[in-house]
N, C-alpha and C positions, 0 to 999 in steps of 0.2 A: 451526506457529509459535504457535498459540494456547495450547499447554501452558505456555509461558513466561509468558504473561500472568497466569496464576494466582499467580505470585510477585511481580508488580509492584504497586506502590501506585497509587492513583488518579492522582496527579500524574505518575507514570511512564507510565501509560497515555495520559494526555492528551498528554504530550510525544511518545510513540510515534505517536500519531494525527497530530500536527503534522508530524512527520518523514515519515510515509507520504504525506501530502498533498503535500509538497514533491517527493518522489520521483515521485509520480504525474504531477505537472505536467511534470517533466523527461522522463519516459518518453513522455508525449503529444507533447512537442516533438520528441523523437527520432524518432517515427513519421513526422514530416513530412520527414525527410531521405531522401535517395535511396540507401537500403540495399538489399541483395539481399533476396529473399523470405525466405530462411532467417533472416536477422538480424531482419527485421520480424516474423516469426512468433515469435521468441524474445522480442522486446520486447513484443509483444502478450500473450503468455502471462504474462510477468512483470507487466505492467500489470493483467491480469485478476486475478492472485493478490493484488496489492497493493490493488486496489479491493475485493476480498472481505474482506481483513483490515481495511481502513478501515471498511467497513460493520459488521463484527463489533465493532470497537472503539467505533465511534460508538454502537451499540446498547447495549454494555456501559456506556458512560458515561451514557447516558440512563436506564438502568434504576436506577442508583444515585444 
């Protein structure tokens, strides 16, 4: 996903970071539901990827 960030403006990166944070909160809430282990594993995997992307974007924003 990071390759696409090279084509984004600073404002677009800030907006993407905001949207990622919203999605992360929603995924964290979904983990509280009574889903099967397979579903929770998928949510956790997605959450981890989103958190990694959030960290990368946050660092990109702080560097510039």
